[in-house]
C-alpha positions in Angstrom: -0.3 -0.1 0.0 1.2 4.0 -0.5 1.9 6.2 2.4 2.4 9.6 2.8 4.1 11.5 5.4 4.0 15.0 5.9 7.6 15.4 7.7 7.7 18.2 11.4 11.1 19.8 11.7 13.0 18.7 8.5 13.5 20.9 4.4 11.7 17.9 3.4 7.7 18.6 3.2 5.8 14.6 3.0 7.8 11.0 2.3 5.9 8.8 -0.2 6.4 5.2 0.4 4.9 2.0 0.1 4.7 -0.9 2.5 4.0 -4.4 1.4 3.8 -6.3 5.5 7.0 -5.3 6.5 9.4 -4.3 3.2 9.6 -0.3 2.7 9.8 0.3 -1.4 9.3 3.5 -3.6 10.3 6.2 -1.5 9.9 10.0 -2.4 11.1 12.8 -0.8 8.5 16.3 -1.7 11.1 19.6 -0.8 14.9 19.2 1.1 18.0 18.0 0.3 17.3 16.7 -2.8 20.6 14.7 -3.8 21.5 13.5 -0.6 17.3 12.4 -0.3 17.5 10.8 -3.3 20.5 8.3 -2.7 18.3 7.5 0.8 15.7 6.9 -1.5 18.2 4.7 -3.6 19.9 3.3 -0.6 16.6 2.2 1.3 15.0 0.4 -1.0 13.4 -3.1 0.1 14.5 -2.7 3.9 12.8 -3.5 6.5 10.5 -1.4 8.8 13.0 -2.8 12.1 16.4 -1.6 9.6 15.2 1.4 8.6 14.1 2.5 12.5 17.9 1.0 14.5 19.9 2.5 11.3 18.0 5.9 11.7 15.6 6.3 13.9 17.4 8.5 16.0 19.7 10.4 13.5 19.3 14.7 13.8 19.8 17.0 11.8 21.9 20.2 13.1 19.7 21.5 15.8 16.9 20.2 15.1 15.1 17.3 17.2 14.4 15.0 14.0 15.9 14.9 9.6 14.8 13.5 6.7 15.6 10.2 7.4 14.4 10.4 11.0 10.9 10.9 10.0 11.2 8.5 7.9 11.8 5.6 10.5 9.0 7.9 12.1 6.2 7.2 9.3 7.2 3.5 7.8 6.8 2.7 12.3 3.0 5.0 12.3 1.9 2.5 9.1 3.2 -0.4 10.1 1.2 -1.1 13.2 -1.4 1.2 11.5 -2.0 4.3 12.5 -1.2 6.1 9.2 -3.5 5.9 7.0 -2.8 4.4 3.4 -3.3 7.1 0.9 -4.5 5.0 -2.1 
């Protein structure tokens, strides 16, 4: 299923991704540092919710309490737990 997550405290405004059981694919960031976020989209494709949480959940951007990758960790967990509604 496809999900859209509105980010908080980051340069990116939204993250879209597909979640099939526990595997995250087709990640797309809207806004933010395009080159860096394209790299995240490619590298993280096919990772599980737990892998994303464990590796990226605590990443901060400067003085901000989170980051674009940290927001992805929050988003995929919410989608997996049924807290985030599918966009389709």
